[in-house]
C-alpha positions, 0 to 999 in steps of 0.5 A: 312103416311106409313112407307114406306114413313116415313123411307125414309122422316127423319126430320132434327131438327131446332135449337134454340142453336148454336154446338160448333162444325161445323156440318158434311153435310154429303149430297150430295144435297139439297131440296127447296120450292121455283124453282127461289132460286134453280136456282139462287143457280146454278148460283153463289157460294154465293147462296143457297146451291144446290148440294154438287159439288156446295157448301156445308155448312161444305166445306164453314165454311172451306173455310170461315176459311182459307180465313180468316187466310190467309187475302183473300177475299174468297176461294175455298176448293178441293179434294186435293192440286193438285186439287186447282193448276190445278183449279186455272191454268186451270181457267186462262190459254189458249194455247199461254199464258206464265208462269213464274215459280220458279225453286225449286217447288213440282214434281206435280206442275212441271209436271203439268206445263210440261204437260201443255207445252205439250199439251196446248201450253203453255210456261213457263220460270224457275226463281230462285223467289228471283232476281225482274230483272230476273223476270222482264227480263223473263216478256212477253205480254203473261205472265199471271202466276207468280208462287211461293212457300213460303218455296219450296220443298224440298230445303226450298228456300224462295221466295222474294215475296214483291220483285218479286210480285211488278214487274209483275204488275197487269195483272199477277196473282201472285199464292203462294203455301203456304203449307209448311209455312201455315197461321201462318208463312206467308201470302202471300196476305200481300206480292203482292199475288192474290192466295194463294194454300194450300194442306190441306192435311198437316198442315192445317189437320195435322193428317195424315187422310185427303186428301184436298186442297183449294185456297184463293183468294184476288179478289172476281170476280177471285174467281167467275171466278175460282169458275165456272170452278171448279165445271165444273172440279170436284174438290170439296171435299167431306164435311167428308174430310172438316170436319176432316181438320175443326177439324185439324185446331183447333190445327194448332197453337199449332201443328205448333210451336212444329214441328218448335221447333223438326226441329231446334233442328234436323237441328242443329244437323244434320248440325253438322254431319260429314255424312251430306254434307249440311242442307236445313233449311232457320233457319240456318245462311248458307242457302241462303234464311235465309235473306229473311225468316227472313224478310217475315216469323214468322218461318223457318218452319219444312219441309226441307231436308239435302244431303248425299253423293250420291243415295245409301247413301239416299237410305240406310238412309230411310230405317235405320230409325226406329221411323221416317216414310218412308212415303209420304206427310208431316205436320202430326203429325208423323216425315216422311222421302223420298228420292225425287229422287225416290218419290215426283221429280221421274218425273224429269231427272237428269237436273231437278233435279239439276236445282230444287237443288236436289240430289241423296243425298237429303233427306226430312224430315218432322218433328213431334211432338214427343220428340226431342231427341227420334227422333234424336237418331233414325236419328243419327243411321240411319246416323251411318249405 
């Protein structure tokens, strides 16, 4: 064999031992000696690995890990959290269908639902997410999806998952975005969910260095249907992104507890500050969802919001912090702040913002793992300004 050929055909060594961390399979495709195995791998998610858009060992390791954490049968990793939401909804819904959705949702999810209404003729009815009778009254023969968030972005509303899931019946797919809680604080499948979604960009990755998403399925048939749609939609993550997420996942338990310890310190101090009108952290007795959160969560989360007097106060605060960073996203090791009305929920008009529980003075805080007193010193000086 000539050197020109040798440099192309590098052999992959066979292992007789197991690596301590999941290897990165940074490859677009896989070669075969068997044509039938090749063809079979393109038809099902549990066949041989053929092409990374269809499946990849590193990506599969992430899918299996999150499915295990959530108590699902299988998972589908995607290139972003919105990729997971789109894959599930677009594979499930068609023109004339009906969706029941929680009012307080991430702005990108609300924008997607509005687009489905306008372009696909899909009807959407919004509910609070805590009243089973309200959900029951919203049901129609054409209802296909009930869409909820475990802890709502950014108001901290906690859906009564067991109660509202129980009223929709087997023909309605219950989809729950569990990003703010993580599987350590809540596992929605245990409470009646059919599909659980995460933006792995947030707590699962945990280091602000990766973008990704995942959908976990309670039912294998639903998983396979969404997989077939997703490979044509093209939402597959890059293997390196999956590898980074797996690395972050190893410290999830340590990080989530520290995040929440800091969040409690800050939430209680903010609640006592004269410049703050209200704090939306479900760990506070005053929060409307406190009783539900105590019942279904194993903790109260660390991304929450609080209200200042008005838009001007909100905008001044987010530029007055120094240690805390003004930045998108959440769930990383550093503490981040943003002004939802200007950023994450910018797509909403004043009426829609009010329906989501957001004011011009609402501030979202994603509490990191720094020293709590250092964080409070920075927040307090910004409030004084």
